[in-house]
N, C-alpha and C positions, 0 to 999 in steps of 0.2 A: 719463276717469273716467266709468263708466255710471251715469247717476241711477236707482234703482228708482221705477218710477210705479203708481200703485196707482188713480189717475182719469185720464180722457182725454175731451174735449170738443171739438168743430168749430167753426169759424164757424157764423153761422145767417145764414139768407136773412128778411129782414124784410118781412112782409105786410100790409096793412089789412085791415079787417073782410070786406071783398069777395072777400079773396085776392090781390091785386094788389101785386106786387113793389114796396116803397117803398124798399128799402136793403139794406144787409149791415151785422152786427155782427162785426168781426173780433175775436180775442181779446187782451188785455192783451200776453200773452207766450205763448209756446210750451214753453219749457224749465220744469223743477219750481224752479230756484232763483228765475227771474224772478215763477213763478205764487205762489211764496212771499214775495216781496215786494210783489205786490198784494193779498194779504189783509190788510195793514197798512190799505187804505183802499177796497177793491172785492172783488167778488165774481170769483175768477180763471177761472171756468170759465161755460160756457154751459149753464144749469140743466138746461133741456127736454131736452137732448141729452147728456147725461153718461151714461158707459162706466163702472160700478166693480169691482173686486174684489169676489168675495162676501164675502170675510173681513171686507175693510173696512167695506161694508155693514151685516154682523152686527154688528161692532163699535160703529160711529157711527150717530148718528140725530138726528132733528131734536129741541132741548130744548124741553121745555113751561113753562119756569121763566118767571114774570111778566116778568122783565127782559128776555125775547126775544122777546115779542109784536110781530109784523109785522115783526121782524127775525131770523127764524129760519135764512133761509139763509144770513146773512151769519155767524150765530155758528157754525153748522154748518162753513162753510170757515174760519173762525179755529180752531175746534177741531181740524179736521184738521190745519191747517197745524203747532199746538202740539205736537199727537202726532206729526210727523214724517212725514205721508203725503204721497206724490209726486204732484203735478199737473201734466200736461201738455195741451198744446191742439194742434189741427191748424188750419192756415190755409185749408183748403179749406170752403166751407159745404153743408154736408151736412142741414142741417135749416131747415124753414120755421116761423117764428115769427111768430104775430099778434101787432101793435101796438095795445090797446086804449086809447081815448081816456079813459078813469078807470079807474084799479085801486087796489088798498091803499094805495099809496105817496100818492096825493092825497088819498085818504078820511081817512086818520089819518096825515096827515104829522107832526103833532106828537109823538103817540107815537112814530113809526116815527124821527124824529129824535133824541128823547133816547134810546131804546134803542139806536140804531146808535151815538150817543157814546159809551155807553158800553161797548159791543164793542169799538168800536175802540180805546178806552184802554187796555182788558186786553189787548189784540192788541200795542199800542204799548208796554205794561210788558214784555211777554213778549222783547220785542225789545230795548229798550234799557236794562231793567233796573230803569226809575224811573217815576213816575207822573209825567203831566204835566197842566198846570192844563186845565178844561175848554174854557175858550175856544180854547187851540192845539189841543185834540183836534177840536173843532168844525171848525176852518178845516183841517186836513189830512183830514177825512171831507168836506169839502166841505157840512157843514150847520149854516152860521153861523145863528143865531136873528136878525139884522139889526134888534135892537130900537133899536141906535143905532152911530153910524159908526165906533165906536172896536173895530173887528174886529181883532185883530192880526196883519194879512195878511204882513208881512216876515215876523216871527217865527216863524209858522206856515209859510210857504214853506220859510223857513232849517233848520226840525225835519225837514221834510217828507226833506231830502236826506239827514240823518244816519243813518236805518235803509238809504239806497240805499247809500250808502258804506259799509256794515257788511256788507251782503248780498254786496256788491260783494268784500270783502274775504275771505269764506269761499266763494264761488263756486271752479269748477274753474279760472278764469282764460279759458275759452274767449270768444271775441269776441262770437259771437252771443248768448252769455248775457248778457253786462256791458253790449251795446246795448239787449238787451230791458230789462233792468233800469231803464238811464238814459231810455228812451222811455218807459216807466211813470211814472217820476217826472216828466217833463215833461209828459206829456198831463193826470196828474193836478193838476199848479201850473196847467196853463191851464185845467181843469174849474174849478178854485177861483176863478181870475180871472175866467172868463166868468160863474159865477154872480153875481160881485160887480158886474160891468160892468153887467148887465143888471138890477138893483135899480133903486129911483126913489129913493135917497139920493144926492144930487147930492156930498156930500164923500166918499162911499164910491166912488163912480163917478171921482172925479176921482185919486184914490188907487191905484185899480185901474188905471185907464187908464196911469199913469206905470211901476208894476209890469209892465204888459203890453209895453211899450217895453225896461224895461230887461232882460226876459227872451228877448225876439223871439230875438236871437243863438244862443240857446241851442236853439231847436226847428229842427230838419232833418228831412229824408225822410219818414218817418212819421207822425212828430211831428207836423210842420207841416202834412200833408194831413188828418191826424183832427182836429187842433186849428181848423182851417178848415170841417171837415165838422159839427162839435160847435158851432160859435158860428152858422151858419146854421141849425141844427135848433133850438136854442134861441130865436134868434129868431121861428123859424115856429110854434112849438108851445108857448111861455112860458103858461103856466096864468095866467087874472085874477085878481087877490087877492080874498078874501072883503071885503066891506066890513067895517069895524070891526075885523079882524082883524090882527094885529102881522107884518110883514113876513116872510117866509122865504123859502129858498133856492129856487130854480126846479130843479124835474127830481128 
């Protein structure tokens, strides 16, 4: 079965403000089925390097609705997935993208997190056919509020595996496609746990450590390499918490 592709993007090389190479960002998945699964919780393509069919671009544009403020990109990709547009990626890095120390995500994190959770909730409803509680959606999106230690980690991680199983069932059964979907789910689970582990709440960190140990056997190959890289990067670049503000997810 040959998938129809409407959008393509490559991996990207990350550079600092002086133009020096500081790393690379590989795509979550390369096959359209894997990219569709990724839209449940992340952007499936490298936006600065996207090549899109003219007809697709003419039909879809960024939304200006109030509920998409600071999450226009994520809402755009979720909408493409809902309408059946095929997204594919290349593993080869073809574009250099600067990493800025401060951006929209850091300056408007509260608004972005709230609108992002709503966007993820709509996308999950499309895939699962039901509305999920907000706290579970925030776990899947990796944007927990952390106002207390009662974050439903176990249930959120379990629900993340449900759409993965459904997408696997709908795929054409190719080994590479199934592997990409499983790896994407494993990496997002690790992202969620890493954000929790780097928080200052002792109870949350203790629960997270137990979950990390319990899921370690599921992380192999590319999943394990990317997880290690993300953990090192988050320790290095974690933003300081604003005095008097409620603790929020890093990144």
